[in-house]
C-alpha angles and dihedrals in degrees: 000000000000121000119281098216133017130183120254118258090234097034125243119309126197111314120274113225130215123209136181114208096203109163096335115129129221093275095050095045091047091051093048094045099044093041086058092048093247112164101171129039119200112201109215095178115126091216106025101203140091132203089188097047112031094181090068095054111120093240090050096046090048086061106038101034095060090048086057092052095257121118118223127213128169110214109194093180090071095043119127131235100074126170119243115239118210124313113352120220086202094095093146091071113083096187112082096213092054089046088051090050094048088058091050091053089072091064131104089235092059094045087051094053090048091051090055092047092051090047090053092046089054089065100037147001106281136191124198108218135199133162101256108095094213120054096213091068093045137072088247086086089062093046086051094051090052094048090048103041100034104032102025092232118150112240125196128186115228107218123202090251088063095250119132118223119200112234117247111196117238117266092233092062122098133170114244108181103308101336137070124245123192104207102116131106118277121238 
């Protein structure tokens, strides 16, 4: 069986955070991000807009985040809601959307998005953001698995109470060459 974890070629840098905006407004998001020392936000929503929360729309965030000292970048290559192609080896994932995203993680587009994220994280504290408040119901958990297991980067989830929770990769994940496969038993 391939190794479960391998060290990064360049060693761990500062932790990358994940964050879900949920119903938080601009003031709440600003307080959370700046309080955690975040200087760059990478938006990984497939459709970066919100009718319910206008402060979290891409166009709005592009304006108010830099005013708060936080850079903003939309990264569609890391967006969720992917379609599954063919038979999935990721039988350890029960959720179809997670299984589809796990398959997408083996593409060059995904790897390019990760490479750009890592380059940005080498220069400043970065958070990856999606809409779902809790990371365990979001594709951010798969991105976090990839960063942790493939690149050896520490990932922490920024909760709305300001606490950081260190990411623990899913038990179903294993490294196969330079990709993750979710075919192991769950806890």
